[in-house]
C-alpha positions as CSV (number, residue, x, y, z in Angstrom):
1,M,94.0,69.9,103.9
2,K,90.5,70.9,104.6
3,T,87.7,68.6,103.6
4,P,84.9,69.7,101.2
5,V,82.5,69.4,104.2
6,A,84.6,71.8,106.2
7,L,84.7,74.3,103.4
8,L,81.0,74.1,102.8
9,A,80.4,74.8,106.5
10,G,82.0,78.2,106.0
11,L,80.1,79.1,102.9
12,S,77.2,81.5,102.9
13,V,74.1,80.5,100.8
14,C,72.2,82.6,98.3
15,A,68.8,81.5,97.0
16,P,67.1,83.0,93.9
17,L,64.4,85.5,94.5
18,V,63.3,85.3,90.8
19,A,63.7,82.8,88.1
20,H,67.3,83.6,87.2
21,E,70.1,81.1,87.1
22,L,73.0,82.0,89.4
23,P,76.4,82.1,87.8
24,P,78.9,79.4,88.9
25,V,81.4,79.9,91.7
26,P,85.0,79.2,90.6
27,E,87.0,76.6,92.6
28,A,88.4,78.4,95.6
29,Q,92.1,79.0,95.7
30,P,94.4,80.1,98.5
31,V,94.8,83.8,99.1
32,D,98.5,83.7,98.0
33,T,97.5,82.1,94.7
34,V,94.8,84.8,94.1
35,M,97.2,87.6,94.9
36,A,99.6,86.2,92.4
37,A,96.8,86.0,89.8
38,F,96.3,89.8,90.4
39,G,100.0,90.4,89.8
40,W,100.5,91.4,93.5
41,D,104.1,90.9,94.5
42,A,105.2,92.4,97.8
43,D,108.8,92.3,96.8
44,K,108.1,94.6,93.9
45,V,105.6,97.0,95.5
46,E,106.7,100.4,96.6
47,V,104.7,101.9,99.5
48,R,103.7,105.5,98.8
49,T,102.8,108.0,101.5
50,Q,100.5,111.0,100.9
51,V,100.6,113.4,103.8
52,V,97.1,115.0,104.2
53,A,97.8,117.1,107.3
54,D,100.2,117.1,110.3
55,G,99.8,113.7,111.9
56,F,97.5,112.4,109.3
57,Y,98.5,110.5,106.1
58,V,97.5,107.7,103.7
59,L,99.7,104.8,102.7
60,F,99.2,103.2,99.3
61,G,100.8,99.8,98.8
62,M,99.3,96.4,97.9
63,G,95.7,96.1,98.8
64,G,93.3,98.6,100.5
65,N,94.4,102.1,101.2
66,I,95.6,102.8,104.8
67,A,94.8,105.9,106.8
68,V,97.0,106.8,109.8
69,S,96.3,109.2,112.6
70,S,99.3,109.8,114.9
71,G,99.9,112.1,117.8
72,E,100.5,112.2,121.5
73,D,97.7,109.7,122.2
74,G,99.2,107.1,119.9
75,V,98.8,105.7,116.4
76,L,95.4,104.7,114.9
77,M,95.4,102.9,111.5
78,V,92.5,102.2,109.3
79,D,93.1,98.9,107.4
80,D,96.4,97.1,107.3
81,Q,96.8,95.3,103.9
82,V,98.8,92.0,104.0
83,P,101.6,90.6,106.3
84,A,104.1,90.3,103.4
85,L,104.0,94.1,103.0
86,M,104.3,94.9,106.7
87,P,108.1,95.6,106.7
88,K,107.6,98.2,104.0
89,L,104.6,99.7,105.7
90,R,106.6,100.0,108.9
91,R,109.4,101.7,107.2
92,A,107.0,104.3,105.6
93,M,105.5,104.9,109.0
94,R,108.9,105.4,110.7
95,K,109.6,108.1,108.2
96,Q,106.6,109.9,109.7
97,G,107.8,109.3,113.2
98,D,105.6,106.4,114.0
99,K,106.6,103.0,115.3
100,A,104.1,100.6,117.0
101,V,100.4,100.7,116.0
102,D,98.1,101.1,118.9
103,F,94.7,100.7,117.2
104,V,93.6,99.2,113.8
105,I,90.1,99.7,112.5
106,N,89.2,97.1,109.8
107,T,86.8,98.6,107.3
108,H,85.8,95.0,106.5
109,W,87.2,91.5,106.7
110,H,88.6,90.9,103.2
111,F,92.2,89.7,103.1
112,D,93.6,92.8,101.2
113,H,92.3,95.0,104.0
114,A,92.6,92.9,107.1
115,D,95.2,90.2,106.7
116,G,97.8,92.7,108.3
117,N,96.0,91.8,111.5
118,L,98.0,88.6,111.4
119,A,101.2,90.6,111.9
120,L,100.0,93.5,114.1
121,G,97.9,91.5,116.5
122,E,100.9,89.3,117.3
123,E,103.9,91.6,117.0
124,D,102.6,95.0,118.2
125,D,99.8,93.7,120.5
126,T,97.6,96.2,118.6
127,W,94.0,96.6,119.6
128,L,91.9,95.5,116.6
129,V,88.5,97.0,115.9
130,S,85.8,96.0,113.4
131,H,82.0,95.7,112.9
132,S,80.7,92.6,114.7
133,N,79.8,90.9,111.4
134,S,83.4,91.3,110.2
135,R,84.7,89.6,113.3
136,R,82.2,86.7,112.8
137,M,83.5,86.3,109.2
138,M,87.1,86.3,110.4
139,Q,86.3,83.4,112.8
140,R,85.5,81.0,109.9
141,D,86.7,80.0,106.5
142,N,85.1,82.0,103.7
143,V,85.1,81.9,99.9
144,V,85.2,85.3,98.2
145,N,83.9,85.0,94.7
146,L,85.8,87.4,92.5
147,V,84.1,86.0,89.4
148,A,87.3,85.2,87.4
149,V,88.8,83.5,90.5
150,A,87.6,82.7,94.1
151,A,89.7,83.2,97.2
152,L,89.6,80.8,100.2
153,Q,90.2,83.1,103.1
154,E,90.9,81.0,106.1
155,A,89.8,81.7,109.7
156,Y,92.1,84.0,111.6
157,P,93.9,82.9,114.8
158,P,92.7,84.5,118.1
159,S,95.6,87.1,118.0
160,A,94.3,88.5,114.6
161,L,90.6,88.7,115.6
162,P,89.2,92.1,116.5
163,D,89.3,92.8,120.3
164,I,86.6,95.5,120.0
165,T,83.4,95.4,117.9
166,F,80.4,97.6,117.3
167,D,77.0,97.2,115.6
168,D,75.9,100.7,114.5
169,A,78.4,103.3,115.7
170,M,81.3,104.0,118.1
171,Q,83.7,106.8,118.7
172,F,87.3,107.2,119.4
173,H,88.6,110.4,121.0
174,I,92.3,110.4,120.0
175,N,95.0,112.8,119.0
176,G,92.8,115.8,119.5
177,E,89.8,114.8,117.5
178,Q,86.7,112.6,117.5
179,V,86.8,109.6,115.1
180,D,83.3,108.2,114.3
181,V,83.1,104.6,113.2
182,M,79.8,103.8,111.5
183,H,77.9,101.0,109.8
184,F,74.9,101.6,107.5
185,G,73.9,98.0,106.8
186,P,75.1,95.4,104.3
187,A,77.0,97.1,101.4
188,H,80.3,95.9,100.0
189,T,80.1,93.2,102.8
190,T,77.8,92.7,105.7
191,G,80.4,94.3,108.1
192,D,81.5,97.5,106.5
193,A,82.9,100.4,108.7
194,V,83.0,104.0,107.5
195,V,85.6,106.0,109.5
196,M,85.1,109.7,109.8
197,F,87.9,111.8,111.2
198,Q,86.0,114.9,112.4
199,G,88.9,117.1,113.1
200,R,90.5,116.4,109.7
201,N,87.3,116.5,107.7
202,A,88.3,113.2,106.2
203,V,86.5,109.9,105.8
204,H,87.7,106.4,104.9
205,M,85.0,104.4,103.2
206,G,86.8,101.1,102.6
207,D,85.7,99.2,99.5
208,V,82.2,100.8,99.5
209,F,83.9,103.4,97.4
210,N,86.4,102.2,94.8
211,N,88.0,105.1,93.0
212,A,90.2,102.8,90.9
213,G,87.4,101.1,89.0
214,Y,83.9,99.7,89.5
215,P,83.0,98.4,93.0
216,F,83.2,94.8,93.9
217,I,80.1,93.7,95.8
218,D,80.6,90.5,97.8
219,A,77.1,89.2,97.0
220,G,78.0,85.6,97.9
221,N,78.6,86.8,101.5
222,G,75.7,89.2,101.8
223,G,76.9,92.4,100.0
224,T,74.3,94.3,98.1
225,L,74.3,97.0,95.4
226,D,71.4,98.7,97.3
227,G,73.5,98.8,100.4
228,V,76.5,100.3,98.6
229,I,74.3,103.1,97.3
230,K,72.7,103.6,100.8
231,T,76.1,103.9,102.4
232,C,77.5,106.3,99.8
233,K,74.4,108.6,100.3
234,A,74.9,108.5,104.0
235,V,78.5,109.6,103.6
236,L,77.5,112.4,101.2
237,A,75.0,113.7,103.7
238,M,77.7,114.2,106.4
239,T,80.5,115.7,104.1
240,D,81.1,118.9,102.3
241,E,83.1,120.3,99.4
242,E,86.3,120.3,101.5
243,T,86.0,116.7,102.8
244,I,88.8,114.4,101.8
245,I,87.3,111.1,100.7
246,I,89.6,108.1,101.2
247,P,88.5,105.2,99.0
248,G,89.3,101.5,99.5
249,H,91.3,101.6,96.3
250,G,92.5,104.5,94.1
251,A,93.4,108.1,94.6
252,L,91.9,110.4,97.3
253,A,88.7,112.0,96.1
254,S,86.3,114.8,96.7
255,Q,82.7,114.9,97.6
256,A,81.8,115.7,94.0
257,E,83.7,112.6,92.8
258,L,81.8,110.4,95.4
259,E,78.5,112.0,94.2
260,D,79.3,111.1,90.6
261,Y,80.2,107.6,91.6
262,T,76.9,107.3,93.5
263,T,74.9,108.6,90.6
264,M,76.5,106.1,88.3
265,L,75.5,103.3,90.7
266,E,71.9,104.5,90.8
267,V,71.6,104.6,87.0
268,V,73.1,101.2,86.6
269,R,70.8,99.8,89.3
270,L,67.7,101.0,87.5
271,D,68.9,99.6,84.2
272,L,69.7,96.3,85.9
273,L,66.2,96.1,87.5
274,D,64.6,96.7,84.1
275,L,66.6,93.9,82.5
276,I,65.9,91.6,85.4
277,A,62.2,92.3,85.2
278,D,62.3,91.4,81.5
279,G,63.8,88.0,82.4
280,K,67.2,88.7,81.0
281,S,70.0,86.3,81.9
282,L,73.4,87.5,83.2
283,Q,75.0,87.0,79.8
284,E,72.3,89.2,78.2
285,V,72.9,91.8,80.9
286,L,76.6,91.8,80.2
287,A,75.9,92.3,76.4
288,A,73.5,95.2,77.0
289,G,76.2,97.7,77.5
290,I,74.5,99.6,80.3
291,T,77.8,100.8,81.8
292,A,79.3,102.0,78.5
293,S,79.3,105.7,79.6
294,W,81.7,104.8,82.4
295,D,83.8,102.0,81.1
296,E,86.6,104.2,79.8
297,R,87.0,105.7,83.3
298,R,86.4,102.6,85.3
299,G,87.5,99.6,83.1
300,D,85.9,96.2,82.6
301,P,82.4,96.1,84.2
302,A,82.0,92.3,84.1
303,M,82.8,91.6,87.8
304,F,80.7,94.5,89.0
305,L,77.7,93.6,86.9
306,N,77.9,89.9,87.8
307,R,77.9,90.6,91.5
308,A,75.3,93.4,91.3
309,Y,73.0,91.1,89.3
310,V,73.4,88.4,91.9
311,S,72.7,90.9,94.8
312,L,69.5,92.0,93.1
313,T,68.2,88.5,92.2
314,T,69.0,86.5,95.3
315,R,68.4,86.4,99.1
316,Y,71.4,85.8,101.3
317,Y,71.3,83.4,104.2
318,P,74.2,83.8,106.8
């Protein structure tokens, strides 16, 4: 059992930039407890495969979407979900002719995208890759404030830590194409990686782009609404009408859908800044209905607005 002092050592700190009271952080719960609260049960999940092109497909299961490139050079995976689902993920990959995973790129460090490292790093001796900030976060205990619940994500063992890190950009040359891995600054987290498959005209954006609802901004660990918008605009600038956009959650999307998402974020940001400048509390922001035009499509905005509000009214200290 970890002591309160040990837990606090792993927490990031936010201080108010303006005179607004920060919302409370729920008591942190183990990741398994949080997944159960989400209704995530690996025994009941069916892994679905969407083949995008020969040797390139996306796996949908429990957690973040997984992109897989396979060919004569090996298997490169983007994100790896959670260990409990790994047997089903492996079966789905075998149906595509793939066995061991040679490389995994973590789009960020959150458990539903990177906990599969715990299995692959040990069992397959997979080379793990991430932004340098994500590796630093994986080295310590962290609390992820999801507003309704908070997850205690414990430090990874050495076998699950990324072997290779980058700061701004790096490239893979694998299976006949260049794969660009890029970071545009703090966004969903402080360690997001955008992965562009140049030969496939496809890009995996991790949780910077959530096509299943509103985005979650990990403001308690340095994520920012401004950064999410900046990254989305950077991706829009290097894509075209034919680009396949792979979100962190939800169905594959087009450039036009990413553009609509980005516009929504920009409009909400301006409305939030106006409310903040007027001294409105978080509860007053939630009651203002500034996301009403998108709620039918994206669902309950409470977590998004809570974290966006915090990101716009606080300064993060790592």
